[in-house]
C-alpha positions in Angstrom: 58.3 -18.5 -61.1 58.1 -18.7 -64.8 61.2 -19.9 -66.9 61.6 -20.2 -70.6 64.0 -23.2 -71.1 65.6 -24.0 -74.3 67.7 -27.0 -74.9 70.0 -28.7 -77.5 70.2 -32.3 -76.6 71.7 -34.9 -78.9 70.5 -38.0 -77.9 66.6 -38.7 -78.8 65.9 -40.7 -75.3 67.2 -38.1 -73.0 65.4 -35.3 -75.1 62.2 -37.2 -75.1 62.9 -37.4 -71.1 63.7 -33.8 -70.8 60.6 -32.8 -72.9 58.1 -35.1 -70.7 59.3 -33.5 -67.6 58.9 -30.0 -68.6 55.5 -30.7 -70.3 54.4 -31.4 -66.7 55.2 -27.9 -65.8 54.0 -25.6 -68.8 53.8 -25.5 -72.4 56.1 -26.1 -75.6 56.5 -23.0 -77.4 58.9 -24.2 -79.9 60.1 -27.7 -80.6 63.2 -27.5 -78.0 61.6 -24.5 -76.2 59.1 -24.3 -73.1 57.6 -21.8 -70.9 56.9 -23.3 -67.5 55.7 -22.3 -64.1 57.3 -23.8 -61.2 57.7 -23.2 -57.7 61.4 -22.0 -56.5 61.7 -25.1 -54.4 60.9 -27.3 -57.0 63.4 -25.6 -59.7 66.4 -27.2 -58.0 64.9 -30.6 -58.2 64.1 -30.1 -62.0 67.7 -29.0 -62.5 69.0 -31.8 -60.9 66.8 -34.3 -62.6 67.8 -32.7 -65.8 71.5 -32.6 -65.1 71.5 -36.4 -64.9 69.8 -36.9 -68.3 72.4 -34.7 -70.5 75.9 -35.6 -71.5 77.7 -32.3 -70.4 80.1 -32.6 -73.3 77.4 -32.4 -76.2 74.2 -31.0 -74.6 73.0 -27.8 -73.3 70.0 -26.6 -71.3 69.3 -22.8 -70.7 66.8 -21.6 -68.0 65.6 -17.9 -68.5 63.8 -16.6 -65.6 60.8 -14.3 -66.5 59.4 -11.4 -64.6 55.9 -10.3 -64.9 57.4 -7.4 -66.4 59.1 -9.2 -69.3 56.3 -11.5 -70.0 54.3 -8.3 -70.8 57.0 -7.3 -73.1 57.4 -10.4 -75.1 57.1 -9.7 -78.9 55.8 -12.6 -81.2 56.2 -12.7 -84.6 54.7 -15.1 -87.3 52.5 -18.3 -86.6 51.8 -18.0 -82.9 49.2 -20.3 -81.6 48.0 -18.2 -78.6 46.2 -21.6 -77.1 49.7 -23.3 -76.9 51.8 -20.4 -75.4 51.1 -19.8 -71.7 51.7 -16.3 -71.3 
C-alpha cells in the first residue's frame, strides 16, 4: 500500500530518526513529507516505532493512504523533480 506521510516534529533527533525510517520505504517529496510503499502488516510496526519517538503534546504525524486512482489524479505545480517523486 502507498501512503503519503507528513509530519511536524519539534525535536531534531526524533525528526531525523523518523525521516531515516521513512527513507527505507520511499522517497521524500518535500522536507516533511514522504511517499512510501509498505506492506499492510509492516505499517502497524512503523506506526508503533514512530509513536515511541514523538512527543504527543507537540508533534504530529499524518498517514494518508493512496489508492491507485488517487495516485493518477495527483496534480503537481512548480518545481518537481520526477526522479525524486515515487509515483
